[in-house]
C-alpha positions as CSV (number, residue, x, y, z in Angstrom):
1,X,-0.2,0.0,-0.1
2,X,1.2,3.3,-1.0
3,X,2.3,4.9,2.8
4,X,1.0,8.1,0.5
5,X,-2.3,7.5,-0.5
6,X,-5.0,9.9,0.5
7,X,-7.7,8.1,3.1
8,X,-10.2,7.3,1.5
9,X,-13.6,9.7,2.0
10,X,-16.6,8.8,4.3
11,X,-19.2,7.6,2.1
12,X,-22.1,10.2,2.4
13,X,-24.8,9.8,5.2
14,X,-27.7,11.1,2.7
15,X,-26.9,12.0,-0.8
16,X,-29.9,14.2,-2.7
17,X,-29.7,13.5,-6.3
18,X,-31.9,15.8,-9.5
19,X,-34.3,16.7,-6.2
20,X,-37.6,18.5,-7.7
21,X,-40.2,19.6,-4.7
22,X,-43.2,20.5,-5.9
23,X,-47.1,20.9,-4.1
24,X,-49.0,20.4,-7.9
25,X,-48.2,22.5,-10.4
26,X,-46.4,24.6,-8.2
27,X,-42.8,23.8,-8.1
28,X,-40.9,25.2,-4.9
29,X,-37.3,24.2,-6.0
30,X,-36.0,21.6,-8.4
31,X,-32.4,20.1,-9.0
32,X,-31.1,20.0,-6.3
33,X,-27.8,17.9,-6.4
34,X,-25.8,17.6,-2.0
35,X,-24.4,15.0,-0.3
36,X,-24.4,14.9,3.7
37,X,-21.5,14.4,5.1
38,X,-20.1,12.8,8.5
39,X,-19.4,14.6,11.3
40,X,-20.7,17.8,9.8
41,X,-23.2,20.5,10.2
42,X,-24.8,21.6,7.5
43,X,-27.0,24.7,6.9
44,X,-29.8,25.3,4.3
45,X,-30.7,29.3,4.5
46,X,-32.6,30.5,2.2
47,X,-35.1,33.6,2.2
48,X,-38.6,33.3,3.5
49,X,-40.4,31.0,1.2
50,X,-36.9,29.2,-0.7
51,X,-38.2,26.0,0.6
52,X,-36.1,25.2,3.5
53,X,-38.5,23.9,5.6
54,X,-39.9,22.2,2.8
55,X,-36.5,20.2,2.4
56,X,-36.0,19.4,5.3
57,X,-39.4,17.6,5.2
58,X,-38.5,15.7,2.5
59,X,-35.6,14.2,4.0
60,X,-37.1,13.0,6.1
61,X,-40.2,11.2,4.5
62,X,-42.6,13.6,5.3
63,X,-43.1,14.6,1.5
64,X,-42.9,12.6,-1.4
65,X,-40.4,14.3,-4.0
66,X,-42.2,15.3,-7.6
67,X,-39.1,14.1,-8.9
68,X,-35.2,13.3,-7.9
69,X,-33.7,10.8,-5.3
70,X,-32.7,11.2,-1.8
71,X,-31.2,8.1,-0.7
72,X,-29.4,6.7,2.6
73,X,-26.0,4.6,1.9
74,X,-28.2,2.0,-1.2
75,X,-31.8,3.0,-0.7
76,X,-34.3,5.6,-2.2
77,X,-36.3,6.7,0.6
78,X,-39.1,7.4,-1.9
79,X,-39.7,3.8,-3.2
80,X,-38.1,1.8,-0.1
81,X,-40.0,-0.5,1.4
82,X,-41.5,-0.6,5.1
83,X,-39.0,-2.5,7.1
84,X,-36.5,-0.3,5.0
85,X,-38.4,2.7,5.8
86,X,-38.1,1.9,9.3
87,X,-34.8,1.5,9.4
88,X,-33.8,4.3,7.4
89,X,-36.0,6.6,10.6
90,X,-34.3,5.1,13.2
91,X,-30.6,6.6,11.5
92,X,-32.1,10.3,12.4
93,X,-33.8,12.3,15.2
94,X,-36.0,15.3,14.2
95,X,-36.3,18.5,16.1
96,X,-39.5,20.4,14.6
97,X,-39.5,24.1,14.8
98,X,-42.0,24.1,18.0
99,X,-40.2,21.4,19.6
100,X,-43.2,19.6,18.9
101,X,-43.0,18.3,22.8
102,X,-46.2,16.5,24.0
103,X,-48.3,18.7,26.8
104,X,-49.6,15.5,28.6
105,X,-46.5,13.7,29.0
106,X,-43.3,14.8,31.3
107,X,-40.1,15.9,30.2
108,X,-38.7,12.6,30.9
109,X,-41.7,10.8,29.3
110,X,-40.8,12.7,26.0
111,X,-37.3,11.0,25.8
112,X,-38.6,7.7,26.8
113,X,-41.2,7.7,24.4
114,X,-39.0,6.5,21.1
115,X,-37.3,4.1,23.7
116,X,-40.1,2.3,24.7
117,X,-41.1,2.1,20.5
118,X,-38.0,1.3,19.4
119,X,-36.0,-0.3,22.2
120,X,-36.6,-3.9,24.8
121,X,-34.7,-1.9,27.1
122,X,-36.5,-2.2,30.5
123,X,-37.4,0.9,32.1
124,X,-35.0,1.3,34.6
125,X,-32.7,1.3,32.0
126,X,-35.1,3.6,30.0
127,X,-35.7,6.4,32.2
128,X,-31.6,5.8,32.9
129,X,-31.3,6.7,29.4
130,X,-33.5,9.7,29.1
131,X,-31.9,11.6,32.2
132,X,-28.7,11.2,30.7
133,X,-29.7,12.5,27.7
134,X,-31.3,15.1,29.1
135,X,-28.2,16.1,31.0
136,X,-26.7,16.7,27.5
137,X,-28.1,18.9,27.2
138,X,-28.1,20.7,30.1
139,X,-31.5,19.8,31.8
140,X,-30.4,17.8,34.3
141,X,-33.6,18.7,36.9
142,X,-36.2,18.9,34.3
143,X,-37.2,15.2,33.9
144,X,-40.1,15.3,36.4
145,X,-41.5,19.1,34.4
146,X,-43.7,19.9,32.5
147,X,-43.3,21.2,29.1
148,X,-45.5,24.0,29.9
149,X,-42.7,25.2,32.5
150,X,-39.7,25.1,30.5
151,X,-39.0,28.5,28.8
152,X,-38.1,28.9,24.9
153,X,-34.3,27.7,25.3
154,X,-35.3,24.6,27.0
155,X,-38.1,22.9,24.8
156,X,-35.9,23.3,22.4
157,X,-33.5,22.1,24.1
158,X,-35.7,18.6,25.5
159,X,-36.9,18.2,22.0
160,X,-33.5,18.1,20.7
161,X,-32.6,15.4,23.7
162,X,-36.2,13.8,22.6
163,X,-34.0,13.1,18.9
164,X,-31.0,12.0,20.4
165,X,-32.5,9.1,22.1
166,X,-32.2,6.9,20.0
167,X,-28.0,7.5,19.4
168,X,-28.8,8.4,15.5
169,X,-25.9,9.3,13.7
170,X,-27.5,12.3,12.1
171,X,-29.8,15.1,13.8
172,X,-32.3,17.4,11.6
173,X,-33.2,20.5,13.2
174,X,-36.1,22.7,12.4
175,X,-35.4,26.3,13.2
176,X,-33.7,25.7,16.5
177,X,-33.4,30.0,17.7
178,X,-36.7,30.3,16.3
179,X,-37.8,32.7,18.5
180,X,-35.3,33.1,21.2
181,X,-33.2,35.5,22.4
182,X,-29.7,35.9,21.1
183,X,-28.4,34.9,24.5
184,X,-30.2,31.6,24.6
185,X,-29.5,31.5,21.1
186,X,-25.7,31.9,21.4
187,X,-26.0,29.0,24.2
188,X,-28.2,26.4,22.0
189,X,-25.4,26.4,19.3
190,X,-22.4,25.8,21.6
191,X,-25.2,22.4,22.5
192,X,-25.5,22.4,18.9
193,X,-21.8,22.6,18.2
194,X,-20.8,20.5,21.4
195,X,-23.6,17.1,20.4
196,X,-21.1,17.9,16.8
197,X,-17.3,18.0,18.3
198,X,-17.8,16.3,21.5
199,X,-20.8,13.4,20.1
200,X,-19.8,12.5,15.9
201,X,-23.1,14.3,15.5
202,X,-23.7,14.9,11.9
203,X,-26.2,17.9,12.2
204,X,-28.8,19.4,9.1
205,X,-30.4,22.3,10.3
206,X,-32.9,24.7,8.5
207,X,-32.4,28.6,10.1
208,X,-32.3,31.9,8.8
209,X,-30.2,33.8,11.8
210,X,-27.4,34.6,10.5
211,X,-25.6,34.4,13.9
212,X,-25.7,30.6,13.7
213,X,-24.5,30.6,9.9
214,X,-21.5,31.5,10.8
215,X,-21.0,29.7,14.2
216,X,-21.9,26.5,13.3
217,X,-22.1,25.9,9.8
218,X,-18.7,23.9,8.0
219,X,-21.0,24.0,5.4
220,X,-24.4,26.1,4.1
221,X,-26.2,25.7,1.3
222,X,-28.4,27.9,-0.5
223,X,-31.9,28.0,-1.9
224,X,-32.3,30.6,-4.3
225,X,-36.4,31.1,-3.8
226,X,-36.1,33.3,-7.5
227,X,-34.8,31.0,-9.5
228,X,-36.1,28.2,-7.5
229,X,-32.9,26.1,-7.2
230,X,-29.8,25.2,-5.0
231,X,-27.5,28.0,-6.1
232,X,-24.2,28.5,-3.6
233,X,-22.8,25.2,-1.6
234,X,-19.6,25.8,0.4
235,X,-18.1,27.5,3.7
236,X,-20.5,30.2,5.3
237,X,-17.4,32.9,4.7
238,X,-15.9,31.4,2.1
239,X,-19.6,32.0,0.4
240,X,-19.5,35.6,1.7
241,X,-16.7,36.4,0.3
242,X,-16.8,34.7,-3.2
243,X,-20.6,33.7,-3.7
244,X,-22.6,34.5,-6.0
245,X,-24.3,37.9,-5.2
246,X,-28.1,37.1,-3.8
247,X,-25.9,34.8,-1.7
248,X,-23.6,38.0,-0.4
249,X,-26.0,40.2,-0.2
250,X,-28.3,37.4,2.4
251,X,-25.2,36.9,4.2
252,X,-24.4,40.8,4.5
253,X,-27.7,41.4,6.2
254,X,-27.0,43.7,9.4
255,X,-23.9,45.2,7.9
256,X,-22.0,42.1,8.9
257,X,-18.4,42.6,8.1
């Protein structure tokens, strides 16, 4: 073996090919092709109505592509069997924009739910794991709390803990900073970076928050609402310096230097 040979590039966790998203005759985005790499934070960004959350729903299988493919390994999400879909869904966790915690359950019960549904662990093991996940996101004392008793930032953290319950290597986060004050948003960014750096979690995040984009993204994919396709994919600062002008305008909001 050649000692100077470059190491093999890890296979992508998700591979998107020529994806078109539409509602009936109305095309939202077309010809999207990109990959999600292991261990990265990939941000989906763009102006309001460009299709960021719609793309996320396609990636997790809640909407069917009008055309194109979304591959998890060798399996195309749109043509997968039910058994294949069950396997794929265990590979990722999802934090929806509003948190989507069940109000009739305690925070701990919310985190335990996927463990009860998808594992053969006993109740003691399930509770131990749920408490551990809450501790990882800084909610050690919230196990018995009602979701209604949590602040906005705490609800987001609890939802991330639930998304992490099955130790999925991939997390999808939909607008995790939406509605949060700048300090709470910054702390959530720190948590997201910690998940990548210390647990090796791959994260795909929808956001329009510039501070979060520059703080956490390894790469950012820009969806252009006017062109109805992706027009850039790179590190945010590279896009700010050398990206297409509409992307640079988007990233300059707030007079960012």
